ZAMARGU-4260 file (C-alpha; in steps of 0.2 Angstrom, whole numbers, plus 5000, padded with zeros to 4 digits):
<rodrens>
0) 5222/5658/4505 | 5235/5645/4498 | 5232/5627/4500 | 5240/5618/4514 | 5256/5607/4510
5) 5252/5589/4505 | 5255/5576/4518 | 5269/5564/4513 | 5276/5547/4519 | 5262/5543/4532
10) 5258/5525/4537 | 5240/5524/4545 | 5245/5510/4556 | 5259/5520/4564 | 5252/5538/4564
15) 5236/5546/4570 | 5231/5562/4561 | 5225/5576/4573 | 5220/5588/4560 | 5226/5603/4551
20) 5233/5618/4560 | 5221/5633/4559 | 5228/5649/4553 | 5246/5655/4553 | 5251/5644/4538
25) 5242/5629/4543 | 5249/5611/4539 | 5246/5593/4542 | 5250/5587/4559 | 5253/5569/4564
30) 5256/5560/4580 | 5268/5545/4583 | 5268/5533/4597 | 5257/5533/4613 | 5243/5521/4609
35) 5226/5520/4618 | 5224/5530/4634 | 5223/5514/4645 | 5238/5506/4637 | 5250/5513/4649
40) 5265/5501/4648 | 5265/5501/4629 | 5264/5520/4629 | 5279/5523/4640 | 5289/5510/4630
45) 5284/5518/4614 | 5290/5535/4620 | 5307/5528/4626 | 5309/5519/4610 | 5305/5534/4600
50) 5319/5544/4608 | 5332/5531/4604 | 5326/5525/4587 | 5331/5533/4570 | 5318/5541/4560
55) 5307/5528/4552 | 5311/5533/4534 | 5298/5544/4526 | 5294/5561/4534 | 5281/5560/4547
60) 5274/5578/4547 | 5275/5594/4537 | 5276/5608/4549 | 5270/5626/4548 | 5281/5637/4538
65) 5295/5645/4548 | 5292/5661/4538 | 5275/5661/4545 | 5281/5660/4563 | 5294/5673/4559
70) 5281/5685/4553 | 5270/5682/4567 | 5283/5684/4581 | 5291/5699/4572 | 5274/5708/4572
75) 5273/5706/4591 | 5291/5711/4593 | 5289/5727/4583 | 5276/5733/4595 | 5288/5734/4609
80) 5297/5749/4600 | 5315/5753/4597 | 5319/5761/4613 | 5313/5746/4623 | 5324/5734/4613
85) 5339/5746/4615 | 5336/5746/4634 | 5334/5727/4635 | 5350/5725/4625 | 5360/5736/4637
90) 5354/5726/4652 | 5361/5709/4645 | 5377/5710/4654 | 5387/5694/4651 | 5374/5687/4639
95) 5378/5686/4620 | 5366/5687/4606 | 5367/5673/4594 | 5368/5683/4579 | 5371/5677/4561
100) 5390/5675/4564 | 5388/5664/4579 | 5392/5645/4576 | 5376/5640/4584 | 5365/5653/4574
105) 5358/5640/4562 | 5354/5628/4575 | 5345/5640/4586 | 5335/5647/4571 | 5329/5629/4568
110) 5324/5628/4586 | 5315/5644/4585 | 5305/5639/4570 | 5302/5621/4576 | 5296/5627/4593
115) 5284/5640/4585 | 5276/5626/4575 | 5276/5614/4590 | 5267/5627/4601 | 5254/5630/4587
120) 5249/5612/4589 | 5245/5615/4607 | 5236/5630/4603 | 5225/5622/4589 | 5223/5606/4598
125) 5222/5609/4617 | 5221/5594/4628 | 5204/5592/4635 | 5196/5581/4648 | 5206/5573/4662
130) 5225/5569/4659 | 5228/5552/4652 | 5244/5541/4651 | 5245/5545/4633 | 5248/5563/4637
135) 5265/5557/4645 | 5270/5545/4630 | 5265/5555/4615 | 5278/5559/4602 | 5275/5572/4589
140) 5287/5574/4574 | 5286/5589/4563 | 5297/5590/4547 | 5304/5607/4542 | 5315/5611/4527
145) 5332/5604/4532 | 5327/5597/4549 | 5314/5589/4560 | 5309/5593/4578 | 5301/5581/4590
150) 5290/5585/4604 | 5289/5573/4618 | 5275/5572/4630 | 5268/5587/4622 | 5250/5587/4630
155) 5257/5584/4648 | 5268/5599/4646 | 5254/5609/4638 | 5243/5605/4654 | 5258/5610/4665
160) 5261/5627/4657 | 5242/5631/4658 | 5242/5626/4677 | 5256/5639/4679 | 5245/5653/4670
165) 5257/5653/4655 | 5248/5657/4639 | 5253/5648/4624 | 5254/5664/4614 | 5267/5671/4626
170) 5277/5655/4626 | 5277/5655/4607 | 5282/5673/4605 | 5296/5671/4617 | 5303/5655/4610
175) 5299/5658/4592 | 5309/5668/4579 | 5304/5686/4586 | 5322/5689/4593 | 5339/5680/4594
180) 5342/5668/4608 | 5355/5673/4621 | 5370/5662/4626 | 5379/5664/4642 | 5395/5658/4650
185) 5392/5642/4660 | 5403/5636/4674 | 5395/5618/4672 | 5407/5604/4668 | 5395/5596/4657
190) 5396/5598/4638 | 5378/5605/4637 | 5374/5621/4628 | 5364/5634/4638 | 5352/5647/4630
195) 5339/5660/4636 | 5325/5666/4626 | 5327/5684/4620 | 5316/5691/4635 | 5326/5680/4647
200) 5311/5672/4653 | 5314/5654/4647 | 5330/5643/4649 | 5335/5630/4636 | 5348/5617/4639
205) 5354/5602/4628 | 5353/5585/4637 | 5359/5568/4634 | 5347/5555/4628 | 5348/5545/4644
210) 5344/5561/4654 | 5329/5563/4644 | 5323/5545/4647 | 5325/5548/4665 | 5315/5564/4665
215) 5301/5556/4655 | 5301/5541/4666 | 5298/5552/4681 | 5287/5565/4673 | 5270/5560/4679
220) 5277/5559/4697 | 5285/5576/4695 | 5268/5583/4689 | 5259/5575/4704 | 5272/5583/4716
225) 5269/5600/4709 | 5250/5597/4711 | 5252/5592/4729 | 5265/5606/4733 | 5261/5621/4721
230) 5274/5632/4730 | 5288/5619/4726 | 5306/5625/4723 | 5308/5612/4709 | 5312/5621/4692
235) 5296/5621/4681 | 5299/5611/4666 | 5289/5617/4651 | 5294/5606/4636 | 5306/5592/4630
240) 5311/5591/4612 | 5323/5583/4600 | 5331/5591/4585 | 5338/5581/4570 | 5347/5590/4556
245) 5346/5581/4539 | 5350/5563/4543 | 5361/5567/4557 | 5360/5562/4575 | 5346/5568/4586
250) 5350/5581/4599 | 5338/5583/4614 | 5335/5599/4624 | 5323/5604/4638 | 5314/5621/4641
255) 5311/5627/4659 | 5306/5643/4667 | 5321/5653/4671 | 5324/5654/4690 | 5333/5671/4687
260) 5319/5680/4680 | 5317/5695/4679 | 5336/5697/4679 | 5336/5716/4682 | 5346/5722/4697
265) 5352/5704/4702 | 5369/5707/4710 | 5375/5689/4713 | 5371/5671/4707 | 5376/5655/4714
270) 5374/5636/4711 | 5375/5627/4727 | 5377/5608/4730 | 5382/5608/4748 | 5400/5601/4745
275) 5417/5608/4742 | 5427/5598/4729 | 5427/5608/4712 | 5415/5621/4720 | 5425/5637/4717
280) 5424/5649/4702 | 5436/5663/4699 | 5425/5678/4700 | 5425/5690/4685 | 5437/5705/4686
285) 5430/5720/4695 | 5420/5731/4682 | 5418/5716/4670 | 5401/5714/4662 | 5402/5695/4662
290) 5389/5687/4673 | 5395/5671/4681 | 5386/5659/4692 | 5397/5656/4707 | 5398/5640/4718
295) 5398/5634/4736 | 5416/5640/4741 | 5412/5657/4734 | 5397/5659/4746 | 5408/5656/4762
300) 5405/5670/4774 | 5388/5675/4767 | 5371/5672/4774 | 5353/5671/4767 | 5342/5682/4778
305) 5324/5676/4775 | 5317/5683/4791 | 5299/5675/4794 | 5301/5666/4777 | 5315/5655/4783
310) 5304/5641/4791 | 5294/5640/4775 | 5310/5638/4765 | 5318/5625/4776 | 5302/5615/4775
315) 5300/5616/4757 | 5318/5610/4755 | 5314/5595/4765 | 5298/5591/4755 | 5307/5593/4738
320) 5323/5584/4742 | 5313/5570/4750 | 5304/5568/4733 | 5321/5568/4723 | 5328/5555/4735
325) 5313/5544/4731 | 5317/5546/4713 | 5335/5540/4717 | 5343/5555/4709 | 5357/5566/4715
330) 5369/5580/4709 | 5355/5593/4708 | 5358/5611/4712 | 5350/5625/4722 | 5351/5640/4711
335) 5351/5656/4721 | 5352/5675/4716 | 5352/5691/4726 | 5342/5707/4722 | 5341/5721/4734
340) 5323/5727/4738 | 5317/5744/4734 | 5308/5753/4749 | 5291/5750/4742 | 5294/5732/4740
345) 5298/5728/4758 | 5285/5721/4769 | 5267/5715/4764 | 5260/5733/4762 | 5246/5736/4751
350) 5248/5720/4741 | 5242/5708/4755 | 5225/5704/4746 | 5234/5701/4729 | 5247/5690/4738
355) 5233/5680/4747 | 5225/5676/4730 | 5241/5670/4723 | 5244/5658/4737 | 5237/5643/4728
360) 5232/5627/4736 | 5237/5610/4728 | 5229/5593/4729 | 5227/5587/4747 | 5222/5570/4753
365) 5216/5567/4771 | 5233/5559/4776 | 5242/5574/4769 | 5234/5587/4780 | 5245/5601/4783
370) 5258/5596/4771 | 5255/5609/4758 | 5267/5622/4765 | 5258/5636/4758 | 5265/5654/4758
375) 5260/5672/4752 | 5268/5675/4735 | 5277/5691/4732 | 5269/5703/4719 | 5282/5700/4706
380) 5284/5690/4690 | 5290/5672/4693 | 5284/5673/4710 | 5286/5654/4713 | 5305/5656/4713
385) 5305/5672/4723 | 5307/5673/4742 | 5307/5691/4750 | 5318/5693/4765 | 5319/5710/4775
390) 5331/5718/4764 | 5334/5706/4749 | 5324/5697/4736 | 5331/5679/4734 | 5328/5669/4718
395) 5328/5651/4723 | 5325/5635/4713 | 5331/5617/4712 | 5338/5612/4695 | 5346/5597/4686
400) 5335/5583/4692 | 5340/5569/4680 | 5356/5561/4687 | 5352/5543/4693 | 5362/5535/4707
405) 5366/5519/4696 | 5381/5509/4694 | 5392/5522/4686 | 5389/5535/4700 | 5392/5521/4713
410) 5409/5518/4706 | 5412/5536/4704 | 5408/5538/4723 | 5421/5525/4727 | 5434/5533/4717
415) 5431/5550/4724 | 5431/5543/4742 | 5449/5537/4738 | 5454/5553/4728 | 5447/5566/4741
420) 5449/5558/4759 | 5440/5569/4772 | 5433/5581/4759 | 5415/5582/4753 | 5410/5580/4735
425) 5394/5579/4725 | 5393/5560/4721 | 5385/5552/4736 | 5369/5542/4739 | 5353/5552/4736
430) 5349/5551/4754 | 5365/5558/4759 | 5364/5571/4745 | 5347/5577/4751 | 5351/5578/4769
435) 5368/5587/4766 | 5359/5600/4755 | 5346/5603/4768 | 5359/5605/4781 | 5368/5618/4770
440) 5351/5628/4769 | 5349/5627/4788 | 5367/5633/4792 | 5367/5647/4779 | 5350/5655/4782
445) 5343/5666/4796
</rodrens>
């Protein structure tokens, strides 16, 4: 076995070695930031500074070989077989493989190699014991040939993934170099880039630095909310990373579980904010393979028929939007998709025992008696984002949770009030935003 790469440029007063990665082309792995478990204030400040600051000069970490990750992921991919891969490719309507000719190919290859190595750290050094403040402030930087990838709050997200029953091996295989990422056309006004893993299970989105700062500042409260309400509609965030090519500017991106998974047979997709200004998308021409996410005005005249699940859905919307209101955020969206049920998928049927087992209970204190809002989960992948009505399966999730109602948004609210008198728009106070989205849910469900 060849010797591991040498460690370079490491200052002991700024870095803490956590050992050598075992197997799969192991390397030295070093952590930056965080401090002691009890030093909460310094830990959070260190994480925030680490995002904004340039690299400290010498390379902090030599990461596992991208070639090793490619070989491992390719081995798992080959087992799926050629026919499976062809069938999957045919089902990717409106999604575009980022092949070697794509302008983002190099960047996504770096993301894949970096995420493979970052996940290997989690596999080789799983968090043990109760969670600490350091889990939320830790910053790991891994240096690859030509780029470096940062992992923010890695242990906190590793714990969250495991609480969802997501194996690190599956996460690594989906996000690593085993297959090209997919890009899709987005109707978002932001300049963010959107990707899907090759199996469409995980969603990646580039973020601004200030958005990442907001996300990390609220991360511990987000985790607590999911513990109290394990059936929450909030999107499941799985990782936050930075990417720096050579000496260029850092780019940030998040990873979350795709609300629209599995995507087969989905007929319509919507992004709902509960308002009307800029909430129309020209539908794709009839017969076009392009998949578009439509908006509020496109939904007019339609209804979500949840049957007995309606009361659960409305209650969960209240719980989740109340939490977001407490965080002083707005402009989040209710993602929604339709999929017609097969006959054998309708009703509880023989899967009642399985559903009952999967209806998990979260942390509950005496004063929160009855606040869990539990339900029976459908026998399907991604069950936390799926609600079955009498005829349709609905994919539902709240996404984009990082827009704070600060001075900029308050001024935007005043401008839009003058610009769109008598019309509803997205930039309103968090309390108004939460109330209006809940009212939309109540008015458009039955």
